[in-house]
Backbone of each chain as nested JSON, in Angstrom:
{
  "chains": [
    {"id": "A", "residues": [
      {"number": 1, "name": "UNK", "atoms": {"N": [0.833, -1.206, 0.0], "CA": [0.0, 0.0, 0.0], "C": [0.87, 1.259, 0.0]}},
      {"number": 2, "name": "UNK", "atoms": {"N": [0.365, 2.283, -0.627], "CA": [1.092, 3.55, -0.694], "C": [0.865, 4.357, 0.574]}},
      {"number": 3, "name": "UNK", "atoms": {"N": [1.878, 5.087, 0.959], "CA": [1.798, 6.013, 2.087], "C": [0.74, 7.094, 1.793]}},
      {"number": 4, "name": "UNK", "atoms": {"N": [-0.133, 7.414, 2.759], "CA": [-1.18, 8.425, 2.507], "C": [-0.633, 9.765, 2.041]}},
      {"number": 5, "name": "UNK", "atoms": {"N": [0.514, 10.161, 2.57], "CA": [1.114, 11.437, 2.137], "C": [1.567, 11.373, 0.682]}},
      {"number": 6, "name": "UNK", "atoms": {"N": [2.119, 10.206, 0.299], "CA": [2.546, 10.032, -1.09], "C": [1.328, 10.067, -2.014]}},
      {"number": 7, "name": "UNK", "atoms": {"N": [0.216, 9.454, -1.573], "CA": [-1.022, 9.465, -2.369], "C": [-1.477, 10.911, -2.602]}},
      {"number": 8, "name": "UNK", "atoms": {"N": [-1.404, 11.739, -1.547], "CA": [-1.778, 13.154, -1.693], "C": [-0.875, 13.872, -2.687]}},
      {"number": 9, "name": "UNK", "atoms": {"N": [0.427, 13.572, -2.617], "CA": [1.377, 14.205, -3.544], "C": [1.048, 13.808, -4.986]}},
      {"number": 10, "name": "UNK", "atoms": {"N": [0.727, 12.533, -5.184], "CA": [0.392, 12.042, -6.531], "C": [-0.86, 12.752, -7.051]}},
      {"number": 11, "name": "UNK", "atoms": {"N": [-1.899, 12.846, -6.216], "CA": [-3.135, 13.518, -6.631], "C": [-2.906, 14.987, -6.928]}},
      {"number": 12, "name": "UNK", "atoms": {"N": [-2.105, 15.639, -6.091], "CA": [-1.834, 17.065, -6.288], "C": [-1.021, 17.291, -7.562]}},
      {"number": 13, "name": "UNK", "atoms": {"N": [-0.039, 16.407, -7.808], "CA": [0.769, 16.533, -9.028], "C": [-0.103, 16.322, -10.267]}},
      {"number": 14, "name": "UNK", "atoms": {"N": [-1.016, 15.351, -10.206], "CA": [-1.944, 15.127, -11.32], "C": [-2.807, 16.352, -11.567]}},
      {"number": 15, "name": "UNK", "atoms": {"N": [-3.34, 16.933, -10.497], "CA": [-4.193, 18.12, -10.627], "C": [-3.397, 19.286, -11.204]}},
      {"number": 16, "name": "UNK", "atoms": {"N": [-2.148, 19.467, -10.728], "CA": [-1.321, 20.576, -11.206], "C": [-1.02, 20.419, -12.699]}},
      {"number": 17, "name": "UNK", "atoms": {"N": [-0.655, 19.2, -13.113], "CA": [-0.302, 18.981, -14.524], "C": [-1.507, 19.164, -15.439]}},
      {"number": 18, "name": "UNK", "atoms": {"N": [-2.676, 18.601, -15.059], "CA": [-3.848, 18.7, -15.945], "C": [-4.427, 20.115, -15.93]}},
      {"number": 19, "name": "UNK", "atoms": {"N": [-4.013, 20.943, -14.969], "CA": [-4.459, 22.342, -14.935], "C": [-3.497, 23.228, -15.728]}},
      {"number": 20, "name": "UNK", "atoms": {"N": [-2.184, 23.074, -15.45], "CA": [-1.187, 23.994, -16.009], "C": [-0.837, 23.691, -17.465]}},
      {"number": 21, "name": "UNK", "atoms": {"N": [-1.112, 22.472, -17.936], "CA": [-0.705, 22.078, -19.289], "C": [-1.368, 22.94, -20.363]}},
      {"number": 22, "name": "UNK", "atoms": {"N": [-2.496, 23.605, -20.056], "CA": [-3.194, 24.396, -21.079], "C": [-2.499, 25.707, -21.378]}},
      {"number": 23, "name": "UNK", "atoms": {"N": [-1.589, 26.105, -20.495], "CA": [-0.849, 27.346, -20.714], "C": [0.071, 27.237, -21.932]}},
      {"number": 24, "name": "UNK", "atoms": {"N": [0.949, 26.207, -22.027], "CA": [1.781, 26.112, -23.24], "C": [0.951, 25.941, -24.52]}},
      {"number": 25, "name": "UNK", "atoms": {"N": [-0.207, 25.264, -24.421], "CA": [-1.059, 25.117, -25.622], "C": [-1.618, 26.481, -26.045]}},
      {"number": 26, "name": "UNK", "atoms": {"N": [-2.07, 27.273, -25.07], "CA": [-2.606, 28.609, -25.391], "C": [-1.51, 29.487, -25.988]}},
      {"number": 27, "name": "UNK", "atoms": {"N": [-0.314, 29.47, -25.376], "CA": [0.793, 30.305, -25.864], "C": [1.19, 29.907, -27.288]}},
      {"number": 28, "name": "UNK", "atoms": {"N": [1.194, 28.603, -27.568], "CA": [1.559, 28.128, -28.913], "C": [0.556, 28.631, -29.958]}},
      {"number": 29, "name": "UNK", "atoms": {"N": [-0.73, 28.561, -29.635], "CA": [-1.751, 28.995, -30.595], "C": [-1.682, 30.512, -30.811]}},
      {"number": 30, "name": "UNK", "atoms": {"N": [-1.435, 31.256, -29.728], "CA": [-1.305, 32.716, -29.853], "C": [-0.105, 33.059, -30.737]}},
      {"number": 31, "name": "UNK", "atoms": {"N": [1.031, 32.384, -30.486], "CA": [2.283, 32.683, -31.168], "C": [2.21, 32.325, -32.649]}},
      {"number": 32, "name": "UNK", "atoms": {"N": [1.638, 31.157, -32.944], "CA": [1.679, 30.643, -34.322], "C": [0.414, 30.936, -35.115]}},
      {"number": 33, "name": "UNK", "atoms": {"N": [-0.62, 31.427, -34.447], "CA": [-1.901, 31.725, -35.097], "C": [-2.385, 30.562, -35.941]}},
      {"number": 34, "name": "UNK", "atoms": {"N": [-2.17, 29.371, -35.45], "CA": [-2.593, 28.161, -36.149], "C": [-3.311, 27.26, -35.152]}},
      {"number": 35, "name": "UNK", "atoms": {"N": [-4.565, 26.946, -35.452], "CA": [-5.341, 26.068, -34.565], "C": [-6.015, 24.977, -35.386]}},
      {"number": 36, "name": "UNK", "atoms": {"N": [-5.535, 24.753, -36.62], "CA": [-6.226, 23.822, -37.526], "C": [-6.322, 22.413, -36.967]}},
      {"number": 37, "name": "UNK", "atoms": {"N": [-5.235, 21.938, -36.297], "CA": [-5.249, 20.552, -35.814], "C": [-6.121, 20.374, -34.571]}},
      {"number": 38, "name": "UNK", "atoms": {"N": [-6.559, 21.492, -33.978], "CA": [-7.429, 21.377, -32.798], "C": [-8.858, 21.098, -33.256]}},
      {"number": 39, "name": "UNK", "atoms": {"N": [-9.493, 20.13, -32.624], "CA": [-10.879, 19.795, -32.945], "C": [-11.812, 20.781, -32.241]}},
      {"number": 40, "name": "UNK", "atoms": {"N": [-12.689, 21.449, -33.026], "CA": [-13.634, 22.39, -32.415], "C": [-14.629, 21.674, -31.491]}},
      {"number": 41, "name": "UNK", "atoms": {"N": [-15.234, 20.535, -31.925], "CA": [-16.131, 19.831, -30.992], "C": [-15.416, 19.431, -29.696]}},
      {"number": 42, "name": "UNK", "atoms": {"N": [-14.153, 18.961, -29.804], "CA": [-13.415, 18.563, -28.6], "C": [-13.161, 19.769, -27.696]}},
      {"number": 43, "name": "UNK", "atoms": {"N": [-12.764, 20.898, -28.288], "CA": [-12.465, 22.089, -27.492], "C": [-13.728, 22.635, -26.829]}},
      {"number": 44, "name": "UNK", "atoms": {"N": [-14.846, 22.644, -27.586], "CA": [-16.118, 23.095, -27.014], "C": [-16.563, 22.169, -25.882]}},
      {"number": 45, "name": "UNK", "atoms": {"N": [-16.476, 20.848, -26.111], "CA": [-16.928, 19.884, -25.099], "C": [-16.059, 19.985, -23.844]}},
      {"number": 46, "name": "UNK", "atoms": {"N": [-14.738, 20.131, -24.038], "CA": [-13.85, 20.219, -22.878], "C": [-14.142, 21.501, -22.085]}},
      {"number": 47, "name": "UNK", "atoms": {"N": [-14.332, 22.614, -22.797], "CA": [-14.607, 23.888, -22.12], "C": [-15.919, 23.815, -21.334]}},
      {"number": 48, "name": "UNK", "atoms": {"N": [-16.982, 23.278, -21.977], "CA": [-18.256, 23.132, -21.28], "C": [-18.103, 22.2, -20.073]}},
      {"number": 49, "name": "UNK", "atoms": {"N": [-17.337, 21.118, -20.256], "CA": [-17.095, 20.182, -19.15], "C": [-16.415, 20.861, -17.971]}},
      {"number": 50, "name": "UNK", "atoms": {"N": [-15.414, 21.705, -18.258], "CA": [-14.694, 22.404, -17.181], "C": [-15.628, 23.4, -16.479]}},
      {"number": 51, "name": "UNK", "atoms": {"N": [-16.51, 24.063, -17.26], "CA": [-17.499, 24.968, -16.648], "C": [-18.405, 24.181, -15.693]}},
      {"number": 52, "name": "UNK", "atoms": {"N": [-18.851, 22.99, -16.122], "CA": [-19.717, 22.173, -15.266], "C": [-18.977, 21.697, -14.021]}},
      {"number": 53, "name": "UNK", "atoms": {"N": [-17.696, 21.307, -14.168], "CA": [-16.878, 20.933, -13.011], "C": [-16.766, 22.114, -12.035]}},
      {"number": 54, "name": "UNK", "atoms": {"N": [-16.631, 23.331, -12.593], "CA": [-16.519, 24.53, -11.746], "C": [-17.829, 24.765, -10.986]}},
      {"number": 55, "name": "UNK", "atoms": {"N": [-18.97, 24.648, -11.705], "CA": [-20.283, 24.798, -11.06], "C": [-20.447, 23.741, -9.96]}},
      {"number": 56, "name": "UNK", "atoms": {"N": [-20.035, 22.498, -10.266], "CA": [-20.104, 21.406, -9.291], "C": [-19.248, 21.73, -8.059]}},
      {"number": 57, "name": "UNK", "atoms": {"N": [-18.021, 22.228, -8.31], "CA": [-17.13, 22.6, -7.201], "C": [-17.736, 23.681, -6.32]}},
      {"number": 58, "name": "UNK", "atoms": {"N": [-18.353, 24.695, -6.951], "CA": [-19.007, 25.767, -6.181], "C": [-20.173, 25.185, -5.388]}},
      {"number": 59, "name": "UNK", "atoms": {"N": [-20.962, 24.3, -6.037], "CA": [-22.162, 23.74, -5.398], "C": [-21.804, 22.918, -4.153]}},
      {"number": 60, "name": "UNK", "atoms": {"N": [-20.689, 22.169, -4.216], "CA": [-20.321, 21.353, -3.048], "C": [-19.288, 22.067, -2.185]}},
      {"number": 61, "name": "UNK", "atoms": {"N": [-18.886, 23.294, -2.577], "CA": [-17.957, 24.088, -1.774], "C": [-16.565, 23.496, -1.678]}},
      {"number": 62, "name": "UNK", "atoms": {"N": [-16.105, 22.863, -2.798], "CA": [-14.785, 22.226, -2.784], "C": [-13.749, 23.141, -3.435]}},
      {"number": 63, "name": "UNK", "atoms": {"N": [-12.86, 23.705, -2.612], "CA": [-11.921, 24.707, -3.124], "C": [-10.885, 24.184, -4.104]}},
      {"number": 64, "name": "UNK", "atoms": {"N": [-10.325, 22.968, -3.909], "CA": [-9.415, 22.461, -4.95], "C": [-10.104, 22.349, -6.315]}},
      {"number": 65, "name": "UNK", "atoms": {"N": [-11.368, 21.883, -6.348], "CA": [-12.12, 21.788, -7.61], "C": [-12.363, 23.174, -8.201]}},
      {"number": 66, "name": "UNK", "atoms": {"N": [-12.771, 24.126, -7.349], "CA": [-13.038, 25.489, -7.816], "C": [-11.762, 26.092, -8.397]}},
      {"number": 67, "name": "UNK", "atoms": {"N": [-10.667, 25.999, -7.626], "CA": [-9.412, 26.629, -8.035], "C": [-8.854, 26.049, -9.319]}},
      {"number": 68, "name": "UNK", "atoms": {"N": [-8.776, 24.707, -9.39], "CA": [-8.134, 24.115, -10.56], "C": [-8.979, 24.334, -11.812]}},
      {"number": 69, "name": "UNK", "atoms": {"N": [-10.304, 24.275, -11.695], "CA": [-11.131, 24.472, -12.889], "C": [-11.179, 25.94, -13.311]}},
      {"number": 70, "name": "UNK", "atoms": {"N": [-11.155, 26.854, -12.348], "CA": [-11.095, 28.279, -12.705], "C": [-9.772, 28.572, -13.417]}},
      {"number": 71, "name": "UNK", "atoms": {"N": [-8.667, 28.009, -12.898], "CA": [-7.352, 28.215, -13.525], "C": [-7.295, 27.612, -14.922]}},
      {"number": 72, "name": "UNK", "atoms": {"N": [-8.0, 26.497, -15.132], "CA": [-8.004, 25.857, -16.447], "C": [-8.779, 26.693, -17.46]}},
      {"number": 73, "name": "UNK", "atoms": {"N": [-9.854, 27.345, -16.99], "CA": [-10.728, 28.074, -17.911], "C": [-10.038, 29.237, -18.616]}},
      {"number": 74, "name": "UNK", "atoms": {"N": [-9.084, 29.883, -17.955], "CA": [-8.444, 31.061, -18.552], "C": [-7.707, 30.71, -19.85]}},
      {"number": 75, "name": "UNK", "atoms": {"N": [-6.683, 29.793, -19.824], "CA": [-6.024, 29.458, -21.086], "C": [-6.969, 28.762, -22.07]}},
      {"number": 76, "name": "UNK", "atoms": {"N": [-7.922, 28.006, -21.554], "CA": [-8.865, 27.282, -22.411], "C": [-9.747, 28.268, -23.181]}},
      {"number": 77, "name": "UNK", "atoms": {"N": [-10.158, 29.351, -22.531], "CA": [-10.948, 30.376, -23.212], "C": [-10.152, 30.999, -24.344]}},
      {"number": 78, "name": "UNK", "atoms": {"N": [-8.841, 31.203, -24.099], "CA": [-7.964, 31.745, -25.151], "C": [-7.873, 30.763, -26.322]}},
      {"number": 79, "name": "UNK", "atoms": {"N": [-7.674, 29.472, -26.012], "CA": [-7.555, 28.443, -27.058], "C": [-8.837, 28.394, -27.897]}},
      {"number": 80, "name": "UNK", "atoms": {"N": [-9.981, 28.426, -27.223], "CA": [-11.268, 28.379, -27.932], "C": [-11.445, 29.619, -28.819]}},
      {"number": 81, "name": "UNK", "atoms": {"N": [-11.099, 30.789, -28.29], "CA": [-11.226, 32.033, -29.071], "C": [-10.313, 31.992, -30.298]}},
      {"number": 82, "name": "UNK", "atoms": {"N": [-9.084, 31.486, -30.124], "CA": [-8.139, 31.404, -31.247], "C": [-8.623, 30.385, -32.278]}},
      {"number": 83, "name": "UNK", "atoms": {"N": [-9.213, 29.28, -31.806], "CA": [-9.746, 28.27, -32.732], "C": [-10.876, 28.881, -33.568]}},
      {"number": 84, "name": "UNK", "atoms": {"N": [-11.746, 29.654, -32.906], "CA": [-12.869, 30.283, -33.621], "C": [-12.352, 31.341, -34.597]}},
      {"number": 85, "name": "UNK", "atoms": {"N": [-11.249, 32.002, -34.228], "CA": [-10.722, 33.06, -35.074], "C": [-9.86, 32.533, -36.228]}},
      {"number": 86, "name": "UNK", "atoms": {"N": [-8.899, 31.636, -35.912], "CA": [-7.948, 31.186, -36.931], "C": [-8.323, 29.847, -37.561]}},
      {"number": 87, "name": "UNK", "atoms": {"N": [-9.339, 29.177, -36.995], "CA": [-9.851, 27.944, -37.6], "C": [-8.94, 26.75, -37.441]}}
    ]},
    {"id": "B", "residues": [
      {"number": 1, "name": "UNK", "atoms": {"N": [-30.057, 27.475, -3.086], "CA": [-29.15, 26.323, -3.172], "C": [-29.655, 25.32, -4.209]}},
      {"number": 2, "name": "UNK", "atoms": {"N": [-28.721, 24.607, -4.819], "CA": [-29.094, 23.622, -5.831], "C": [-29.526, 22.315, -5.163]}},
      {"number": 3, "name": "UNK", "atoms": {"N": [-30.431, 21.646, -5.811], "CA": [-30.883, 20.323, -5.387], "C": [-29.708, 19.329, -5.448]}},
      {"number": 4, "name": "UNK", "atoms": {"N": [-29.526, 18.484, -4.419], "CA": [-28.378, 17.553, -4.416], "C": [-28.347, 16.644, -5.641]}},
      {"number": 5, "name": "UNK", "atoms": {"N": [-29.52, 16.227, -6.119], "CA": [-29.554, 15.369, -7.313], "C": [-29.083, 16.127, -8.555]}},
      {"number": 6, "name": "UNK", "atoms": {"N": [-29.474, 17.411, -8.632], "CA": [-29.037, 18.238, -9.756], "C": [-27.523, 18.435, -9.708]}},
      {"number": 7, "name": "UNK", "atoms": {"N": [-26.99, 18.62, -8.492], "CA": [-25.535, 18.778, -8.336], "C": [-24.818, 17.534, -8.868]}},
      {"number": 8, "name": "UNK", "atoms": {"N": [-25.36, 16.336, -8.546], "CA": [-24.758, 15.094, -9.052], "C": [-24.806, 15.032, -10.568]}},
      {"number": 9, "name": "UNK", "atoms": {"N": [-25.925, 15.472, -11.147], "CA": [-26.062, 15.45, -12.606], "C": [-25.027, 16.384, -13.24]}},
      {"number": 10, "name": "UNK", "atoms": {"N": [-24.841, 17.565, -12.63], "CA": [-23.866, 18.536, -13.149], "C": [-22.453, 17.957, -13.095]}},
      {"number": 11, "name": "UNK", "atoms": {"N": [-22.087, 17.348, -11.961], "CA": [-20.758, 16.749, -11.828], "C": [-20.544, 15.611, -12.815]}},
      {"number": 12, "name": "UNK", "atoms": {"N": [-21.573, 14.781, -12.979], "CA": [-21.466, 13.648, -13.9], "C": [-21.348, 14.131, -15.346]}},
      {"number": 13, "name": "UNK", "atoms": {"N": [-22.129, 15.169, -15.697], "CA": [-22.056, 15.716, -17.056], "C": [-20.669, 16.31, -17.31]}},
      {"number": 14, "name": "UNK", "atoms": {"N": [-20.112, 17.011, -16.319], "CA": [-18.76, 17.566, -16.449], "C": [-17.737, 16.461, -16.668]}},
      {"number": 15, "name": "UNK", "atoms": {"N": [-17.837, 15.391, -15.874], "CA": [-16.903, 14.259, -16.002], "C": [-17.039, 13.6, -17.362]}},
      {"number": 16, "name": "UNK", "atoms": {"N": [-18.282, 13.419, -17.831], "CA": [-18.505, 12.767, -19.124], "C": [-17.906, 13.614, -20.25]}},
      {"number": 17, "name": "UNK", "atoms": {"N": [-18.149, 14.935, -20.213], "CA": [-17.653, 15.799, -21.288], "C": [-16.124, 15.856, -21.308]}},
      {"number": 18, "name": "UNK", "atoms": {"N": [-15.501, 16.017, -20.122], "CA": [-14.039, 16.144, -20.103], "C": [-13.362, 14.799, -20.381]}},
      {"number": 19, "name": "UNK", "atoms": {"N": [-14.118, 13.706, -20.324], "CA": [-13.577, 12.385, -20.656], "C": [-13.755, 12.09, -22.143]}},
      {"number": 20, "name": "UNK", "atoms": {"N": [-14.983, 12.292, -22.651], "CA": [-15.332, 11.877, -24.015], "C": [-14.813, 12.842, -25.081]}},
      {"number": 21, "name": "UNK", "atoms": {"N": [-14.499, 14.093, -24.7], "CA": [-14.106, 15.099, -25.69], "C": [-12.829, 14.714, -26.433]}},
      {"number": 22, "name": "UNK", "atoms": {"N": [-12.011, 13.811, -25.87], "CA": [-10.739, 13.464, -26.528], "C": [-10.915, 12.549, -27.709]}},
      {"number": 23, "name": "UNK", "atoms": {"N": [-12.109, 11.93, -27.787], "CA": [-12.38, 11.037, -28.911], "C": [-12.427, 11.825, -30.237]}},
      {"number": 24, "name": "UNK", "atoms": {"N": [-13.236, 12.907, -30.355], "CA": [-13.212, 13.657, -31.63], "C": [-11.836, 14.237, -31.957]}},
      {"number": 25, "name": "UNK", "atoms": {"N": [-11.053, 14.622, -30.923], "CA": [-9.705, 15.144, -31.189], "C": [-8.806, 14.048, -31.754]}},
      {"number": 26, "name": "UNK", "atoms": {"N": [-8.885, 12.849, -31.174], "CA": [-8.07, 11.73, -31.667], "C": [-8.469, 11.379, -33.101]}},
      {"number": 27, "name": "UNK", "atoms": {"N": [-9.78, 11.306, -33.365], "CA": [-10.267, 10.951, -34.706], "C": [-9.823, 11.978, -35.74]}},
      {"number": 28, "name": "UNK", "atoms": {"N": [-9.852, 13.27, -35.353], "CA": [-9.434, 14.332, -36.275], "C": [-7.955, 14.191, -36.638]}},
      {"number": 29, "name": "UNK", "atoms": {"N": [-7.119, 13.932, -35.642], "CA": [-5.676, 13.811, -35.902], "C": [-5.379, 12.583, -36.76]}},
      {"number": 30, "name": "UNK", "atoms": {"N": [-6.091, 11.47, -36.484], "CA": [-5.911, 10.258, -37.29], "C": [-6.313, 10.532, -38.743]}},
      {"number": 31, "name": "UNK", "atoms": {"N": [-7.47, 11.182, -38.921], "CA": [-8.045, 11.413, -40.247], "C": [-7.179, 12.369, -41.064]}},
      {"number": 32, "name": "UNK", "atoms": {"N": [-6.715, 13.451, -40.412], "CA": [-6.032, 14.51, -41.162], "C": [-4.512, 14.41, -41.106]}},
      {"number": 33, "name": "UNK", "atoms": {"N": [-3.987, 13.517, -40.266], "CA": [-2.538, 13.346, -40.119], "C": [-1.825, 14.673, -39.905]}},
      {"number": 34, "name": "UNK", "atoms": {"N": [-2.486, 15.533, -39.143], "CA": [-1.918, 16.853, -38.849], "C": [-2.058, 17.105, -37.357]}},
      {"number": 35, "name": "UNK", "atoms": {"N": [-0.91, 17.335, -36.701], "CA": [-0.945, 17.6, -35.266], "C": [-0.096, 18.822, -34.941]}},
      {"number": 36, "name": "UNK", "atoms": {"N": [0.181, 19.635, -35.992], "CA": [1.115, 20.755, -35.804], "C": [0.663, 21.739, -34.747]}},
      {"number": 37, "name": "UNK", "atoms": {"N": [-0.658, 22.029, -34.693], "CA": [-1.136, 23.038, -33.744], "C": [-1.171, 22.516, -32.307]}},
      {"number": 38, "name": "UNK", "atoms": {"N": [-0.998, 21.199, -32.139], "CA": [-1.001, 20.661, -30.779], "C": [0.364, 20.886, -30.143]}},
      {"number": 39, "name": "UNK", "atoms": {"N": [0.371, 21.382, -28.91], "CA": [1.612, 21.612, -28.175], "C": [2.109, 20.286, -27.595]}},
      {"number": 40, "name": "UNK", "atoms": {"N": [3.353, 19.903, -27.929], "CA": [3.904, 18.66, -27.381], "C": [4.055, 18.739, -25.86]}},
      {"number": 41, "name": "UNK", "atoms": {"N": [4.628, 19.842, -25.302], "CA": [4.701, 19.914, -23.831], "C": [3.317, 19.808, -23.182]}},
      {"number": 42, "name": "UNK", "atoms": {"N": [2.294, 20.461, -23.779], "CA": [0.95, 20.4, -23.209], "C": [0.404, 18.978, -23.248]}},
      {"number": 43, "name": "UNK", "atoms": {"N": [0.593, 18.293, -24.386], "CA": [0.064, 16.935, -24.541], "C": [0.779, 15.971, -23.593]}},
      {"number": 44, "name": "UNK", "atoms": {"N": [2.105, 16.119, -23.477], "CA": [2.873, 15.283, -22.548], "C": [2.44, 15.535, -21.106]}},
      {"number": 45, "name": "UNK", "atoms": {"N": [2.302, 16.811, -20.726], "CA": [1.936, 17.154, -19.349], "C": [0.53, 16.651, -19.028]}},
      {"number": 46, "name": "UNK", "atoms": {"N": [-0.394, 16.804, -19.988], "CA": [-1.767, 16.353, -19.752], "C": [-1.803, 14.83, -19.598]}},
      {"number": 47, "name": "UNK", "atoms": {"N": [-1.076, 14.117, -20.473], "CA": [-1.063, 12.647, -20.404], "C": [-0.479, 12.179, -19.07]}},
      {"number": 48, "name": "UNK", "atoms": {"N": [0.659, 12.771, -18.676], "CA": [1.269, 12.396, -17.392], "C": [0.311, 12.717, -16.243]}},
      {"number": 49, "name": "UNK", "atoms": {"N": [-0.368, 13.865, -16.324], "CA": [-1.331, 14.245, -15.289], "C": [-2.464, 13.24, -15.173]}},
      {"number": 50, "name": "UNK", "atoms": {"N": [-2.977, 12.759, -16.319], "CA": [-4.066, 11.775, -16.306], "C": [-3.577, 10.446, -15.718]}},
      {"number": 51, "name": "UNK", "atoms": {"N": [-2.317, 10.07, -16.039], "CA": [-1.741, 8.845, -15.453], "C": [-1.689, 8.985, -13.933]}},
      {"number": 52, "name": "UNK", "atoms": {"N": [-1.255, 10.168, -13.447], "CA": [-1.171, 10.378, -11.992], "C": [-2.561, 10.36, -11.355]}},
      {"number": 53, "name": "UNK", "atoms": {"N": [-3.556, 10.978, -12.015], "CA": [-4.947, 10.917, -11.524], "C": [-5.415, 9.461, -11.435]}},
      {"number": 54, "name": "UNK", "atoms": {"N": [-5.031, 8.65, -12.428], "CA": [-5.424, 7.237, -12.447], "C": [-4.772, 6.497, -11.275]}},
      {"number": 55, "name": "UNK", "atoms": {"N": [-3.467, 6.743, -11.057], "CA": [-2.76, 6.114, -9.93], "C": [-3.416, 6.552, -8.611]}},
      {"number": 56, "name": "UNK", "atoms": {"N": [-3.749, 7.838, -8.512], "CA": [-4.425, 8.367, -7.321], "C": [-5.771, 7.665, -7.118]}},
      {"number": 57, "name": "UNK", "atoms": {"N": [-6.546, 7.509, -8.205], "CA": [-7.843, 6.839, -8.119], "C": [-7.707, 5.402, -7.634]}},
      {"number": 58, "name": "UNK", "atoms": {"N": [-6.689, 4.689, -8.157], "CA": [-6.449, 3.305, -7.728], "C": [-6.06, 3.29, -6.255]}},
      {"number": 59, "name": "UNK", "atoms": {"N": [-5.187, 4.249, -5.856], "CA": [-4.678, 4.284, -4.476], "C": [-5.797, 4.532, -3.463]}},
      {"number": 60, "name": "UNK", "atoms": {"N": [-6.771, 5.38, -3.825], "CA": [-7.865, 5.642, -2.87], "C": [-9.102, 4.787, -3.192]}},
      {"number": 61, "name": "UNK", "atoms": {"N": [-8.998, 3.924, -4.235], "CA": [-10.101, 3.023, -4.571], "C": [-11.351, 3.728, -5.051]}},
      {"number": 62, "name": "UNK", "atoms": {"N": [-11.177, 4.809, -5.796], "CA": [-12.329, 5.573, -6.285], "C": [-12.639, 5.2, -7.74]}},
      {"number": 63, "name": "UNK", "atoms": {"N": [-13.744, 4.469, -7.94], "CA": [-14.056, 3.939, -9.269], "C": [-14.377, 5.007, -10.301]}},
      {"number": 64, "name": "UNK", "atoms": {"N": [-15.132, 6.082, -9.961], "CA": [-15.345, 7.134, -10.971], "C": [-14.025, 7.733, -11.471]}},
      {"number": 65, "name": "UNK", "atoms": {"N": [-13.065, 7.96, -10.554], "CA": [-11.75, 8.484, -10.952], "C": [-11.006, 7.481, -11.831]}},
      {"number": 66, "name": "UNK", "atoms": {"N": [-11.025, 6.208, -11.42], "CA": [-10.33, 5.173, -12.189], "C": [-10.934, 5.078, -13.588]}},
      {"number": 67, "name": "UNK", "atoms": {"N": [-12.261, 4.986, -13.655], "CA": [-12.939, 4.798, -14.937], "C": [-12.737, 5.967, -15.883]}},
      {"number": 68, "name": "UNK", "atoms": {"N": [-12.961, 7.198, -15.384], "CA": [-12.89, 8.336, -16.302], "C": [-11.456, 8.563, -16.77]}},
      {"number": 69, "name": "UNK", "atoms": {"N": [-10.47, 8.365, -15.888], "CA": [-9.089, 8.589, -16.325], "C": [-8.588, 7.474, -17.231]}},
      {"number": 70, "name": "UNK", "atoms": {"N": [-9.026, 6.244, -16.998], "CA": [-8.655, 5.149, -17.899], "C": [-9.259, 5.399, -19.281]}},
      {"number": 71, "name": "UNK", "atoms": {"N": [-10.53, 5.836, -19.32], "CA": [-11.198, 6.125, -20.598], "C": [-10.519, 7.289, -21.325]}},
      {"number": 72, "name": "UNK", "atoms": {"N": [-9.997, 8.268, -20.569], "CA": [-9.322, 9.418, -21.187], "C": [-7.995, 9.004, -21.805]}},
      {"number": 73, "name": "UNK", "atoms": {"N": [-7.317, 8.055, -21.15], "CA": [-5.968, 7.682, -21.595], "C": [-5.942, 7.065, -22.994]}},
      {"number": 74, "name": "UNK", "atoms": {"N": [-7.004, 6.36, -23.375], "CA": [-6.992, 5.671, -24.674], "C": [-6.879, 6.673, -25.84]}},
      {"number": 75, "name": "UNK", "atoms": {"N": [-7.852, 7.609, -26.009], "CA": [-7.693, 8.57, -27.113], "C": [-6.472, 9.471, -26.93]}},
      {"number": 76, "name": "UNK", "atoms": {"N": [-6.116, 9.761, -25.672], "CA": [-4.978, 10.636, -25.42], "C": [-3.675, 9.98, -25.872]}},
      {"number": 77, "name": "UNK", "atoms": {"N": [-3.561, 8.67, -25.648], "CA": [-2.386, 7.935, -26.117], "C": [-2.271, 8.019, -27.634]}},
      {"number": 78, "name": "UNK", "atoms": {"N": [-3.427, 7.927, -28.316], "CA": [-3.446, 8.038, -29.778], "C": [-2.984, 9.438, -30.206]}},
      {"number": 79, "name": "UNK", "atoms": {"N": [-3.523, 10.476, -29.541], "CA": [-3.163, 11.861, -29.873], "C": [-1.656, 12.08, -29.693]}},
      {"number": 80, "name": "UNK", "atoms": {"N": [-1.12, 11.578, -28.573], "CA": [0.313, 11.742, -28.3], "C": [1.144, 11.009, -29.353]}},
      {"number": 81, "name": "UNK", "atoms": {"N": [0.746, 9.799, -29.704], "CA": [1.48, 9.023, -30.712], "C": [1.462, 9.741, -32.069]}},
      {"number": 82, "name": "UNK", "atoms": {"N": [0.305, 10.283, -32.45], "CA": [0.175, 10.996, -33.723], "C": [1.015, 12.279, -33.711]}},
      {"number": 83, "name": "UNK", "atoms": {"N": [1.026, 12.971, -32.559], "CA": [1.854, 14.185, -32.434], "C": [3.327, 13.825, -32.634]}},
      {"number": 84, "name": "UNK", "atoms": {"N": [3.777, 12.737, -32.007], "CA": [5.178, 12.324, -32.121], "C": [5.481, 11.885, -33.558]}},
      {"number": 85, "name": "UNK", "atoms": {"N": [4.496, 11.318, -34.255], "CA": [4.715, 10.817, -35.599], "C": [4.61, 11.921, -36.656]}},
      {"number": 86, "name": "UNK", "atoms": {"N": [3.531, 12.734, -36.584], "CA": [3.284, 13.723, -37.643], "C": [3.765, 15.125, -37.287]}},
      {"number": 87, "name": "UNK", "atoms": {"N": [4.179, 15.329, -36.041], "CA": [4.757, 16.624, -35.625], "C": [3.723, 17.726, -35.485]}}
    ]}
  ]
}
């Protein structure tokens, strides 16, 4: 069995990576003005999903859920806007 | 305040969308053999993050976490492989 503290570190690292990874994607799309390989249905579905996760986090008062989903929405909104603009 | 059943529906819908959205992205990359707009650091970080979420889910025995992250890994593995192959 894994140490409970190690389990927390693993969960926190997973949350940090799946939250922060959208920053390099947003920066790449801004820099290169190319979003052709991004799927619009996938980007729309992911963005709506993150909004629902945020609403869920607010509803149950869970701050890690609120924080990580709010942080994800910022670069994701940029990616979606660039996809709509540059196709 | 929101009804507890509605809160569950919102959370489940968020989980379903953020899990299933990778399927259209994987299909698009396979079909078009173009992954240029995808950020390699972002894709690597997201994949590693999902693996850590999966390990966390197994460690705490949480089936929704295990199921949704395992389901995410399949199309994500395809996306990462296509990115490495087609650039």
